[in-house]
N, C-alpha and C positions, 0 to 999 in steps of 0.2 A: 544447361541452365534449368533450374527447377524452382518450384515454389514451396515455401515452408508452410507449416500448419496455420500461421497467422496471416497468410496471404502475401508475405513479403518475398521478393526475389532472393533465391538462395545464394546468389553470387555477391550479396551485400549491397547491391544498388538500391536506392530508395524507390518506393512505388510512385507511380505517376497518376495524379487525379485528373480526370477528363471532365470538363464542363463546357457544354455547348452554349450556355448563357441564355439570355432572353429570347434569342432567335429560335432556339430549339423549343422553348416553352410555348412561344407564339405559334410555331408550326403545329405542335401537338394540339393546341386549342382549336386551330383552324380545321385540323383533321377531324376532331371530335364534333365540331359543328357541322362539318360535311356529313359525318355519320348520322347526326340528328336529322338533318334535312332529308337524307335518303332513307331513314328508318333502319340503318344498319346497327346491329347490336343493341338496339333500344329495348328497355324492359318496362316502360310505363308510358301510357298515353294520357296527355292532359287535354280535357275537353273544355274549351273556353269560347264563349260567345258563338256557339255553333260550329266551331272549327276544332280540328284535332292536331295535337302537337306531340309526336313520338319523341321521347326523351330518355336519358340515362339517369337512373336514380342517383348514382354516385356524383354525377356532375351537378345535379340540382342541390343535393345536400351540401356540397362543397361551398356553395355561394349563398344559399338561402336558409335562414334559421327556421322559416316556416316549414319547408320540406324536410329539413333535418329532424324537426320535432315529429312531423307526420310519419315519416318512414321508419324512424327508430323507435316508435312507440307501439302500443298495442291497438292503436286505432285501426278500424277496419280498412282504411285507405292504405295502410302499410302492406296489406296483402293483395290489394286490388291491382289489376293491370291497367285499369282505366279510372282516372280520377277527374271528377268534374269540379271546376272552379267558377265561382260567380263573382260579379262586381268588377270584372276586368275585361277590357276590350281585346279583341283578337289582334288588332294592330299593336297595342301596347305589349301584349304577351310576346309577340314575335320579336319586338325590339328588346324586351327584357331577356329573352332566351339568347339572343345574339350577344348580349353583354355577359350573361352567365357563362357562355361557352367560349367567347373570345376575349372578354375583358375590355371591350371597347364599344362605343356607341356614338353616333352622331345625333345630338339633341337639336331640336329646333323649337321655336316659340309656339308652333301649332300643336306639338305632341308632348312637350315637357311635362305638363300637368298630368296627363293620362299615364305617362311612364312613371312619374313619381307615385301616383296612386297605386300602380301595380307593384312597384318596388317596396312601398311602405306596407302594402297588404301582405306581401310574401317575404318581408323582412330581409330584403337585399340592401343592407344599410349603406354599402359603398355607393350604389347607384342612387339611392334616395338623397344622400348628401350631395352627390354631384348635381342632381336636379336642382336642389336648393341653391347651390353656388351659382348655377347657370342663371337662375332667376335673379339672384342678388346683383349679378353683374349687369342686368338689363332693366332694373327698375328705373322708370322715368315718369314724367308728368302724364304721359298718354296711357300708361298701363298700371299705375300704382294702386288704383282703386280695385281692379280685378285681382291683382297679385295679393293685395291686402286681404281680400275676402278668402282667397285660397289659403293664405298663411293662417288666417283665423280658424279655418276649418280643421287644420292639422296642428294647430298650436305650435307654429314654427316661430318661436320668440324673436330671434334676431331678424328674420325676414319681416315679421310684423312691425318691429320697431323701426326698421329702415323705411318701410312704406309709410308708416304714421308720421315719421319725422318729415318726410318730403311732403306729405299731404297737408299737415298742419302748417308747415312753413310756407309752402308755395300753392295754397289752394286757389289763388287767383289764376295761376297757370293751369292747374289741373282742370278747372271747370271749363276751360276753352276747348277741351278735346271731346271727341265723340263718346268716349267711355262714360263721361259724366252724364251726357244727354240720354244715354241708354239705361241709366239706373232705374230701379224700381222705386216707387214712392216711399216705401218703408226705409230704404237706404238713404234717400235724400233727407227724410225727416231725422234720421239718426245723425247725419252730418250737421244739419242745422242746429241740433241740440247739443253739439260738442262745444265745450268751453275752451278747447285748446287751439281753435282755428285762429291764426295770427293775421287776420284781415279786418279791414273796416266793415261795419255792418252793411254799408252800401254795396260791397262786393257780394255779400250773401243775397241781398235783394236782387241784384243783377243775375246771380246764378239761378234763383227761383224763377225769375221771369223767362230766362233762356230755356230752362227745362220745361216749363209749361208751354211756351210758344213753340217748342219743338214738335209737340203733338197736341195742339190745342183742343181738338175734339175729345180726346181721351183724358186730358189732364186738367182742364179748367176746373173741374169739380174738386180737385185736390187743393186749389188755391187757398181756401180759408184755413185748412189744416196746416199748410206750409207757412202761411203768414203768421200764424199764432206762435211759431217757433222763432220768429224774427223780432229783434228789438227795434220796431218801427219808431218809437218815441225818440230813440237816440240817433236817428238819421239826420244828416245835414239838411236843414230846412230847404235849401235850394234843390238838393237831390230829391227830397220828398215830393216837392211840388213839380219839378221838371221831369223826373223820370218815373216815379211811382204813381202819383196821381194822374199823370198824363197817359198811362198805359191803358189801352182800350179794354183789355180783359179785366183789369182792376176796376175800371169805371163801371163795368157791367155786372160785377159780382156784389150782390147785396149783402152777402154773409160777412164780408170783411169790412163793411162800413163802420161798425163799432171799433175795430182795431185802428182804422184810419182816424176816427174821431179822437181816440185815446192819444194818438201821436200828436194831433193838432193841439189838444188840451195841454200836453206836456210841453210843447214848444211855447205855449202862451203862459203856463202857470208853473213850470218847473217841477220840483220834487213834491209839490202838493199832490200831483198825480203819481200814484204808486201801483206797481204790479211787477210780476217777474220780468216783464218786457222793458221796464225802466232801469234795470240793473245791468251794467255792461258785462260783456264776456270777460273772463279773466285774462285772456290773451289778446284783447282787442286794442290795447294801447291806452284805454281809458280805465279809470278805477274810481270808486267812491272813496273819498278821503275825509277823515274826521279832523276838523279844525278846533283848537282851543284858543281862546282869545282873552287876554288880560286876566283879571281876577286878583285874588289875595294870596299872599305867601303862606307858609306853614303856620305862622303865629297870627296871621290876620292883620298885621300892622302895615305891611307894604302893599301898595297898589302897583300891579305889574303892567307893563306896556307890550310885552312880547306876544307873539302869535306863532304857534307851531301846528304842523299837520301830521297825522298818522297815516302811513300806508299800511293797510292790513296785509297786503301781499308780502311785504318785507318785514313788517313789525317794527319799522324804524320811524322815529320822530324826526321830522325835517323842519328847518326854519322857514318862516314866511315873513312877509313885510310887517314890521312892528306897527302898533297902533299909532295913529297920528297925534303928535303933540305931547301927550302925557299919559301916565297910568290912570286907568279908570276902574271903577267898581260899581256894582249894583246898576249896571246898564242892561239893555236888552239887545239880543241879537236874533237874527233869523235869516233863512235863505230865500231868495226870490230870483227865479230865472237863472239859477246857478251862480249868483253873486251873493255876497254876505252883506247884510245891513246891520249897523250898530246905532242905537239911539239912546239919548239921555245919559244918566249916570250922576253920581255925586259930584258936586252938590247942585241939584236943581238944573242940570244941563238940558239945553234944548237942541244940542248938536245931533246931526244925523250924518253918518258916514257910510259910504258904499265901497266895499272891497271887491274889485274886479279880479276874479280868480285867475283868469287866463293871462292877465297882465301883471299879476302880483302887485297891484297898486291900489291905494286908498284914495278916494275922491270925496269931497264934501258935497252933499246934496242939500236941498231945502230943509231948514230946521223945523222942529215942532212948534206948534202955536203955544204950548205950555210946557215949560221945563219940568222934568220929573225924573225920579229914580225909583228902584224897587218895583218897576213896572214890567210888563212882558210885551212882546211883539211877535206877530205871526202873519203869514201870507194866506190870503183867500182870493181865489179867482183872479190872480195876477196883480193884486194890490196888497199893500202892507197895512196892518192895523196895530196901533199902539194902544194898550188897554190899561187903565187904572194907574196905580203907583202911589207915590208920595212926593210932596213938594216941600217938605220941611215943617209944615204946619198941620196938614191933614191928609187923609187918604183921598184919592181922586176917583171920581166916577166917570170922568171924561174919556172919550175914545176918539182917536184921530185916524184918518184913512189917507194913505199916500198912493198917488198914481205915478209910477215911474215914467210914463210917457209925458205927463204934464209937469213932473217935478214939483208937486205941491201937495200940501196936507189940507184936508178939510175935516170938519167935525161931523160926527154921526151920532146916533142916539147914545145917551149915557147908559152906563151899567145900572142895573136895578139895585145893586149893592156895591158901594165903594170899597175897594180892597187894594192892598199892596202885597207884594211877595207871593202872589197867587201863581198857579200853573196855568198855562195857556197853550192850546193847540187847535189846529183846524182839522176838520174831518167832514167829508161829504159836502163841501161847500159852505160849512158853517163854522163859527168859532165857539170854543168851549172854555170858559174861565172857571177854574176848579179851585175851591178853597180860598186861602189867603187870610190876611190879617184885616180885621175890621177896625181895630184900635191897637194901642201899644200892648194890651193885655188880652185881647180877645181875637180868636180865630173863628172862621166859619167853615161849615161843611157844605155850603150851598154850591151848586153848579149852575152857572149862567150861560145860556146859549144865545148866540147872535146869528140872525138870518140876514145876510147882506141884501138879498133881493127885496126883503120887506123892511129893512132898516129897523128891526125890532128885536128886543131881548126877551127871553123867557127863562123860567127855572125848569130844570130837568131833575132827574133823580139825584138826590144828595149823595156825596161820596161817604165811604165808611170811615172817615177820619176828619179831623178839624186841625189843619196844619198851615203854617206859613213856610216860606223858603223851600217851596216844592217846585218840581219841574215836570213837564209833560211832553210827549212826542207821539206822533201817529204812525202806525205801521199796519198796512193791509186792512184798513177799515176799523181799527181799534185804537183807543188812546191809552197809553201806558204812563203811569204817574208814580213818582217816588220822591224822596227828600223829606224835609221837615222832621228829621231824626226818626223817620220810619225805618223799619228793617224789612219792609215788604215792597214789592213792585205790584201796584194795583192796575187793573185793566177795566176800562169803561167801553162798553159797546153802544154807540149811538143808535144803531139800528134796533137794538133790543132795550135801550135805555136801562141798562143794568150794569152792576159792578161785580167784579170777582177778584180773587187774589191770583196773581200770575206766578210769583216766585218770592222766595225768602232770601234776603241779603245777609251776609255774615256779620255786618256791622250796621249801626244806625248812622244815617247820613243826612246832612242838610247842605244846601248850596252846591249840590253836585250838578255836573253836566249830564244831559240826557239827550241821546240822538239815535236815529235809526240808520244802520249801515249794513250793507250786504245781507239783508234779510233778518238782522238781529237788532235787539235793543242794547245800546251801550250806556252803562253808568260810569261816568268819568270823574274821578276825584271827588271833592266835597269835604266837608268838615264833620268829624265824628262827635260823639256825645261829650268828649273832653275838650272840645273847641280847637282841635288840632287838624289842620288840613292834611289830606292824604294824596298819595300818588297812584293809588290802585285803580284798576279798571275791571269791570265785570261785563260779560256779554250774556244776554238772555236770548235763547232761541225759542220763539213761540211755537214752532212746529214740534221740536223734541221736548220742550219745556225744561231744558237744562240750562243751568247758570254756571258759567265757567269764569275763572279769574284769568285775565289776559296780561300781557307784558305791561308793566307800569309806565306812567309818564316819566318825563325826564326830571320833574320836580313836583313837590306837593302843591296843591292848588285847590281853591274853593271860590265860590261866587264868580265863576268865570263864564264866558260865552262858550257854547259848544254846538257846532252845526256840522252837517255833512254836505259836501258838494262833489261834483264830478270834475276830475282833472286828468290830464295826461299822466299815465303811469310812469313812475321813475325807475321801474325794474328793467 
């Protein structure tokens, strides 16, 4: 029997391939690791964290892109017999070398992060991926904060998303664990500023109080900064009184008293109090919604009785309970304590209705002393004020005040100048009546200011226009005005008693809705210069000063009511 030149048996029998399989490979790896541990045949020494690890260059290069690049290049380390590595612990290096030589390693929660750091630094991708998988399988309420910070540090997208999903969905369970109580203040502030936490605001207040009480001596000073991140005005009044006001650390902290007072004022006066803290978190289950009520159809002939609301989150218009009785126009609407009030309307109506937003129900309240239309209504200090208007014969100077607790209207000081179809808004505890019609043919640019505490009217700086059929709304201490076939949104600052131009509209409008929602001014519908109602909506952001066109209404509309209230989100 002999062998041919090609290695085959000369008697014609096929050659036999011998493969010892994975057992042989595993045996070789174990032998190599034994050589490493004993320093046999090693040709390089790694110095790590004060310890020396004799190794074989070939074995290192086979598993590590870092070493492959180092030893195959012209770097000086390629010629050195001793290589120093920084940023890796000796324990992690030992575990990593065990994996490089034997292809296996027992990970545990105590060492997995340090092993990942070493594997990531030395480009041992198989091990780094195994570490990430190990963590993904163990993410839970008690450790998701720490693992999230780790994932953020190394931009581990899937692990980040997994931790965030659990955190935002189950924050109420997360805050019960020691990991939350051990967070630094900066991390707590970051969490409180997050819009994606799907918990009631009461849960976040509870979290802050637990965190501060965990180490009161060191953390009480952080209470004002933390409380500024919370929507205290949106707390349930019973929780506010029974849990927050009753807390001894809160009672002793003078710096948070203005925040507490803001919340009390909001509970009493509703959306008249405005700040970042009066806007709900996007995932809280509550949302600001824009309601449009009644009004005229596209041609202005039909009076509509429908009511719809816009969810900004979904962009959808949703039906709400229709106006009671019949279609109305030239009425006045406003919000008070998160309910909607409607007063008067053609012809010479004295009816007043209250829409209870949480019950989706209209109820009649005490009527006006004098019927009127083309008037305006606004809330100040927890009361309603109906101002001016028309009674079919003349413009009215009379003003009536409604107390919801007593369900009655009383007369207060008359306007200095009788007007109809003016703009009206409250700001800083005062009322501002802007422009309006003095007669059938004459408009005014006068601005009349009412101080409820003094029951007195006075003139302030005149507006830069003389229009009727205009609307006004207040946002963050400024009053915004448009309508009257103006193509501008004007801004009045009561604190400076001055006017400015805020934005330019693409069309001239009158009888449009104007409301503040989600930190923006919304111009809703209205009639253009050709007397046709429109379905368009524009949003003006006072911060960026940008005007954007939004998704239109479900129908064309003018001379309608338009207000914003808080409701349970439908998303």
